[in-house]
N, C-alpha and C positions, 0 to 999 in steps of 0.2 A: 146323880152326875158327878163324877170326879175332878179333882182342879189340876189341870197338868202341871199348875207351876207348882205345884205339892210333889211332884215326883222331878221337878228338878230341881228343887231343895231339898231333897230327902239326899242327896247325896249317892242313890243307889243306883246298882242297872235296871234298865227296863225296858220289854221288849214289845214291838211293833210286830204285828200283822205280814203275813207273807203276798205275796202277786195273784193281784185279783185276775188279772186278765187268761193267767198259767188255768186255774182252776176252770173259768168259765168255759177256756178250750175243752177243758178235758170232759164236760160235764154237755157239748156237741154243740157251741156254740162257733162258729165258722168265723175266721178272720173278717171276711167280707162285709161283716156285720159290725155294726154301731155299737161296742157293749157298752155305753153309757147310758144310750137308750134302753138298756136292759134294767134302767132302776124303775122306767116309767111299765114297759110293756111286760114284765118279766119277773116281777120283783120277785118270785120266790128263790128264783136262780140267784142271787143277789145276794140275799136274805144265807141261804143256805151255806154260801160259801163262809161270808161274816161268821155263821155260827161254829163252822168247823176252826176257824181261827182263834176264836173264843175260848172253845174246847182244849187247843191244843195249849193256851197258856197267855194268847196275847194280850198286851193289856192297851194297848194303844189299834184301834183299827181304822184303816183309812177309807175314806168313801171313793164308792165305784163314779167316780168324776174327773179323773186326771187330764181326759183330752176333751171334757165338758164346755169347752169356750166355743165363741160362734165362728172362729175359725174354720176350725177342727169341724162342729156339727154341720158347718155349710156344705160339706162335701157328701154328707147322705141326706140335705133338705130340711136339717135340723135348726137351722140359726134360730128359728127365733122361740124353741123351747131351752134357752138355756137356763131362766131360772126355774122352769118345768123341772129341770131334770136333775137340775143340783139340790134343790132342796128337797128332791123323793130323793138323791142317793145319803143326802144326810140325814132324814130320817128314818131309810132303813139301817142303819148303821146305829145311828140313836136307840130304835128302836130292838136290835138283838143287843146292843152294849148296857141298856139300862145304864145302871150305876156302878159296873160292873168294868168298866173299861172307857176310857177317852175314845172320844172321837174327831180324828184329824182330816179336816178338810180337806181333798189332794187335789191339787193343782199343777198341771205341769205346763207344759214351755206353747208357746202359741202355734207354731209349725206355719212360723214364717218370720222373715227376719226386720226387724227393726234399726233405726237410725243410730249410730251411724251407717249401717252397711246395707241397710234396706230403705224403701218408701214408708213405713210406717213409723210415724210420730211417738216419741215420750209420751202424749198426753191420748192417743189414741190407744196403744196399749194398755193405758191401766186402766181404761175405759172400758176395755174387751175384759180384763183380768177383773176388774167390780164388779163386774154382769155374775159371776161365779160367783165371788168373795160373798156375796148378798143371797143370791141362791143359797147359797153353803149356811148361811147362819140364822135365815129362817128356818131349814132343815134341823138347826141345833150341835151345830159342832161344838166342840170345847177348844180347838186349838185350831192351826193349817200348815199345810207340810207341803210345801214348794218343792217339788221334786225332778228330778233327771234332766236339769238344766246344762247347756254345756255356753250359753252366753250370759257372761256376771252381767253384764248391762240389762239383759231381760228379765234374770232375776230383780235386781234391783225395785225396775217398775213393777213386779207382781208383788213386790212387800210395798211397794208406795201405796196399792190399790189396797192392800188389808190395810193399812193402816191408815187409809183416808175414812174407811168404816167402823174398825174396831180396833178395840188393843188387845185381842186375845194374843195368847205365844205363835212364835212362826218357827215353824224349823225349815232353815233353810240348808237344802242338799243339790249339789254340783254332781255330775257324771266327770269320772276322770277315764284317762286314757290307761295303759298299764302301765306310763313311763312318768305316773303321779297329776298330768298334768291334762286341761279339757281339750279339745277337740279343738278349739282355737286357739290355743300352748297356754292359759292362763293356768301357773304354779297352785298347787293345791293350798301354799301356805298364803300367799297371795289374796285370793278367791275367800279362803277361810275367816283372814285379817277384816278383810271387804264387807266380808255380810256380820262379820261381831260389830263393825264400826255402825252399820247400817240398820241396827238394831234386832237381828235374828234372834231370837233366844233358845236356838239350838243351832248350830252351825254342824255340817257334814257331808257325807257323800251316800249317792244309789245307782245303783245300773250297772250297766258297760262291761265288771271286770267281778272278778270273782274274787271271793276272802281273802286270799291272800297278797294279790294286789294291794287292797285296802286296807288290810294290815300295816304293810310300810307306811302309806301313807297316815293311819290314822298315829303311828308314834310320831310325827313329826309334828304332826300337827297338835298333840297333846301338850309340844313342848312351847308352841308357836303362839295358842290365843286362852282368854279367856272364858270362853263358854263352853258349854256341855258339846260332848261330840256326839254324831249319830252315824251310823255304818250299817245298811242296806246292801252289800250285794245280792249280784246274780246268785245262781248255785250251779257257780262255776262259768266255763267260756261255753256256749251252743257246740256241740259237735252234728253233721252231719248225716244221718240214720235214714237210710230209707225217701229220701227227699223231704223230711221233716227236720226242722232242730230239736234237739234234744239237749234238755241241760244236766253233765251227768253230773255235779255234786250230788253225794248221797247227804241224808238228812243226820248222821251220825258225822260226814266230815262239815259240815254246816255246824252241829253242834259245838266240835270242837274249836271252831275257828270263832265263835261266837264269845268263847271265854277266852282265845284270844285278842280276838277286838278290843272285851271289857279292860282284861288287864294292862293292856295298853293303852287304855286312858276312854275308851268309846263307853258315852254312858246310856247309850240308846240302840238297839240293836234290832232288826230284824231282815228280813230278806227281800228280794225283788224279783227279777223275772224266774224263772224255774224253779219259784219255791213252794213249799206246800203245806198245810198243817202237820203235818209228819215233820218237816223240816223245823216248823216254829216250834214241836214240842221237845224236841230236840235240842234247839235252843233256848226254849225253858229249863230245861233238865240243867243245863252249862249254865245261868242264872244262879241256880238255886244252890248251884255247890260253891259257890263263890262266896266268902266272905262279904255281909252286909257292912263289916267297919270298910272294905274297898270304897274309899273316898279321892275321886280326881283331884290332882293337887293344879289348883290355881296359881299362873300365870300372869304378871301384867303384861297386858297385850305393847307389843312395842310399836313405836311410833312407824306406818309407815313411810319408807323412804319415794321419794319422786323419781322413777327408773326412768322416765324421758329425758331425754337429750337435748343440747340444743342441736337445731335442722342446720347444717355447714351453710353459712352464709350463700345465699343464690347464684353471686357472681364468681363462686371456688365453685360451680358443681359441673359445668362445661363452657366450654367456649361459647354457647348459643345459650347459657343463663347471663354470661358474664354481656354479653350483650341487651338481652332483656334490660339485669338489673341497670346498666349505664343508659336505657332508654334509645340505644339505637333501631335504626330499620333494619328489621330481618328480611331478607329473601329463601324461600324455599320455595321448593318444587315438588310436587304430589307422582311418585313413580305406582306400579303394580308388580308386585311381585311375578316370578313368572309361575305358568301355568304345572309345568315339568321340571325336573331335575338340573336346568339349563342354566343356569344365570348369566352367562356370558353374553346376551344381549341386553340386560338391564343393565349390568355392570358398563358395557358402552356407554349408554346412556345417563350414569351418573358420574361418570368419568367427564363428560362433556359439560356436565354443572359444576364439577367441582373446576374446572378450568377456567368456566365460565366466573366464577367467584363468588356463588350461591352459597349462602352459610349454612343451610342444609338443606335435607334432601327427608321427606313424608314418605312412611314408607307404611300404608296400610294392610289393617287384620281383617283379611278375606271381605274384600267392599260388596255387598250388597249379596252377601253369603254368598261369595265363589267359592271355590276349591284352588287354594293358589298355599305355593312353597309359604312355611310358616314365618309371620312376622317378624320373631325372633332370630328366627337363622340368615331370612334376607339384612335382615341390621347388622350383624356381625360381619357377614361377608362385604357389606358396602364400609360399614366404619373402618375394616382389618384390610382389605383392597385396593379402597378408594381413597379411606383417608377423610371422608369429610362426615360429618355429624349427622344419623340418622334420629330423624324424631318419629320415635315408633310410636303409630298407633296401638293402642290394646285396648281389642272389648272383653265384656263379660257374656258372651252367646255361647262359646264353647266351652267355658271352664267353672267349675264349683269354686269355691272361695279359698280350701285349701292347693287347688292347682293353680291360681293367678298367684298363692302365696311362692309358691316352688319356683313358677316361672320369675317373679319379678326378682327375689334372691337370687336366681342366675343368671338375670340380664342384667342385674351390679355389679357381677363378679366377672362377666363377661366386655365389660365395659361399657353398657350403653346407658346413656343418663338421661336421654333426652322423652318425654313421654307426652301423648294425648289419648286421653282415657276416656272412652266410647263405653256407650251400652250395646251397638251392634246392631247390626241388621237383621229381622228374623230368618231363619232356615226357609223360611215357602217362599221368600222372595229369588231367591238361588235353583242350582239344579237338581238340588236334594230335598225337596220340601217336606218328607217325614223325617229328612233328620231329626234329631231331637236335642234342640235349646235348651242350658242349662238357665244361665239370668240367675245365677245364685244370690248374687247381689248387680247392681246398676251401676252408673257409670258416678251416681254420689256416694254410693257406698266406697268403692273403687278408690276415688279423691281419697276417702276417711281414711282408708287402709294403706294406702299409699304414704300417706301423710303421715302416720303415726310410726311408720319402716323408714321415714328421715329422719324420726326421733328414736331410733332403735325400739321401740318397740312392735309384739306382731299384735294381732287381732286379742289376744288377750290380755294385752296389758303388761306379759313378761318381756323381760329384754331381750335382745339377740346379737346383743354385741355390738361389734361395729355398725351404726346408723345408715343406711343406703344414702344414696344423694341425687336422687332421680328431682329433673325439672319439671314439674305438672302444672301439663297443657289440659285442657278441656274442652270439647266442643258445644258452640251457640247453633242457634237456628232463628236468623234475623226474623225469615221469612216464615214462623212457624203458623199453623192456620188456627193455634190456641197461643195466641203472645201472650195473655197473663200468665197462664204452665208455663212456658217455655223459661218465661223469666225469675218464677217461682223456685224451678229446676237449678236456674244457671247462680241464684242467689247462694239457693244453700251448695250447688259446689265451690264457688268462690267461699264459702261459711267453711265449707270442709279442707279449705288447704290449695285449690287453683291458683295459680299464679301466674297463667296467661292463657289467652281461648283465641283460637281459630275458627271462623263463622264455615257455613256451610257455603258452597259455591253462591254469590252472590252476585246478581244480574238486574237487579233496581237500588241506586243509591239512597230512593227515601226508605226502603226497608233497614236499610242499615246505617241512616241516620236515625231514623226512629230509635232504632233499637242502641244505639249509641246516645243518645237524648235521654235516653230512661237509664240506663245504668249509670250516668252523670246523674241524674237527680236522684239516682238512690242513692248516691255513696258510692257506686262500686269502684274503684280504683284498682285498674288490672287492664295489662297492656292486651290490643287488640287485634290479630292479626286476619286479614278478610281474605278469604276463600274467592279466587278469582278462575273463572273455566273458561280457556277460548274454544267457542263451538269450530263445530268444521262441515256445517249444513241444518238447512234445516231437521231433516229427519232427524239427526245429533239433538237439536235444541227443543221439538216432540218430545222424545223420550224420554230427556231428562226432565220436562213440565211436568210429562206425566205419569214416569216410571220407576223413579228414583224418588226417593222421601226424603220428605224435608228441604227438597229443591225448587223455590219456584224462579219460571220462567214468563216476565209479564209477556202481553201478547203481540206488544210493540218491538220487541225482541226477537218474537217468533217472529214476523211479520216482516222484519227487515233479515233476515235468515232467508227466507223465503223467497224474496226476490233476488237477493244475492246467490243463490240457487238457482233459480230460474237462469240465470248469464251462466254459469258454470261451478265447478267442481273449486275452481283455484278462485274466482271472484267471492263464494262462500267461506274460504278458508283464509281471506284479507278480510272481509266482513267479521267476522267473527275476532279475531285478532285485534280489528278497531271497535269492536265491543267493548273486551275486557280491558283494553288500552283504556278508554275511557270510563269504564268503570272505576281501575285505578285511578288515575287521573283526579275523578271526582272526591274519592275517600283518602288519600295522599295526606291531606293536612289532620286529618281524624284519627287515626290508623300507627300499629307499631311498627307494621309487619303484614305482608302480602305472602298467600302460598297461593300458586299457579298448580293446577294439574296439568299433565300433560296427558293430550287427546290422544286414545287407542295409542301411548308410549312415545309420543311423537316429544323429545325432548325439544327439537329446536324450535315449535311455535310454541313451548311455553316461554323458554329463553326472552324472544320476541315483543313478550308483552314489557318486560321490563325496561326497553326501550325508552319509555316515556319517565321514567323514573331522573330526575335530579340528578348528573354525573355519571349514570350507569354505563354510558356508552367510554365516558375517559376511563373507569374502573375497569370495564373488563379488559382496555388495551393496557391497562397499566400491570393487569395480572398475567396477559398474554407476555408481556417484555419480561417478566421478573420467572418466567419460567425456565 
C-alpha cells in the first residue's frame, strides 16, 4: 500500500486515472443503470477499467463510488446498500492497485441542496457523507477525493464527514465554468483558499471544462494558495454527434496539456469525463518528460478578506421599509395580475388604492399555479405608472437558483425593493397540472439568497459589486395543520434574514393569537402583517376552506356566510366585510399591519375593511384634500 502523503511531500507531479463512467458506457452499460451498483453486480467490469488505467500509468485510482450516497442510490431502490457498495468499490480498486498505486475513495455531491439554500441540514449532510466514508474505509482506501462539487458549503460538510471518521488525506476538487467561477459564482481563488483553510491536503478542479480553461485557473491558484494543486479536466467540451455526446480532445492533446498544467503549478493531474486509458497513457508520458526537479513554489496564503458588506439600513431601502423600521402600522391590498396583456383594469384598481392612501400593493406570483402576467413586469407597471410601492411576491416554483438570481438583480435595477418570498403552489393546483415544477430551493433558501445579495454576495460568496437593498418578507400560516413544522420553518426564515411576515388569510383570531404567543415565547421579534380576506358568499367561503392550501375557515364563519347568502348576494357581501372588520379589530393591538385581499379584483370592497382602523376615515379625507 502506497502512502499518498509521500506523494504530496516528494514535490514531483503525479497522475490520477481517467473516467470510470465513460469506460463502463463503452463496455455496453447503458446510462439508465446505476454505475455504482456494478461493483457488487458486475465486479469484473469495474476491475477491467481499473486495470486499464493502471497499465496506462495511473498512480492514483479512484473507486467506482462517485454517486454511491443514500440520496442518489435511492433512485434505484439501493439506499440500504450504501455501505456494501462503497466497501466493495474500494476493495476492487485495492485488489487491482495492490502496492503499485494509491486508492482514492471517490465521493461526489449528494444531488440535493443543503442549507442555507435547501431543506437538508448540515448535520444530515454530514451523516449521509459519513456513510460513504465508512464503507470506503472498510474497503481499504488510502485517501479521499471529494470531486465535482459546485457548492463550497456542501464540500465543506463532506470534508467534515471524512475528518469525523479518520485523518486520511483529502483531495478537494470543485467544478468551474469557462469564466473560472463555479456555477454558483464562487471564484476559484476564493474556493481554493477556503478548502485549504478547512484542511484539504490537495485542492483543485475537475470536470465541466476542458484543459485549456483549467490551465488559466491553475496559473492563478499557484500564486494564491500554499497547497498542492490538482487538475482533472474533461477531454474537451462535448459535442453532439448522431445524438450522442462525444468528447473530442485527443489523447495527444490531453498529454500536451498535462505538461502545461504541471508547468503552471499543478502537482496532480488526471482526467474526467471522456478520458480513457489512452488519454492517461499520453499524460503519463508527458509527466515523465518533465524534470523531476520541478517543485511548486509554496506561497503564504493571504488572509481571506470578508467580502460581505453591511446591509443598507431598513429605513433607507424603501418607504415600506422605513415604516416597518419606525414601527408604523402598514396597510396593503393584494391584487391579481391580469390574465392577458392588458393591465388597464388592474391599474385602475391600483389607482384607487393610491388615492385612498394605502401604503403598498401586494402582487402575487402565479397564485394557485394560475398563468398570469409576470410578477416583476406587473410590479414595474404599478410602480412606474401609479407611483405606489409594490410588495412583490416571489416564488420558487418556476425558476432554478440561477434564474432567481438573474430576476432579483433585474428587479433591483428596475427599482423594486419590497419582497415577499414564498415557496409557491404546485402546478397540479392550476390549469396545467403536468407543467414541470422547479422548486430548486424553497422559501428558506430564497431568503438566504436575498439576504446575501443585500450584503453584496452571490450564492457562491463572491462580491457582486453594489449590494441590493431589498426589504425581506416571508409568508407564514398560523392555521397550519402541522403547527410545529410551520413554526420550525418560520424560525429558519427569520434566522435566514426575514424582516417582516405576512400571514395567510386569517378567519379565526384564536389561531392568530396562538401563533403570536408562540413567536413571542420563542423571542422572534419580527413585524407581523395579518392577512385578511373579505368573503363574498358561502360558496367563496367553502372554496377557500376546501381548495386553497394553507387557508383555514372555521365552520362558524362558513355558517355565518351561509345564513347571509340565503338572504341575498348583497347581504353576503356585507357579512363578509363585517367578518373581515371583526378579525382586524380583534387583531389590531398585536399586529403591525394588515394585507387585505381584493376579492375577484373588487378593490372598493377591500378598502371598506380599513374603516375600522383608528383615524382611517380622516386619513382618507386628508389624502383626498391634498391631491
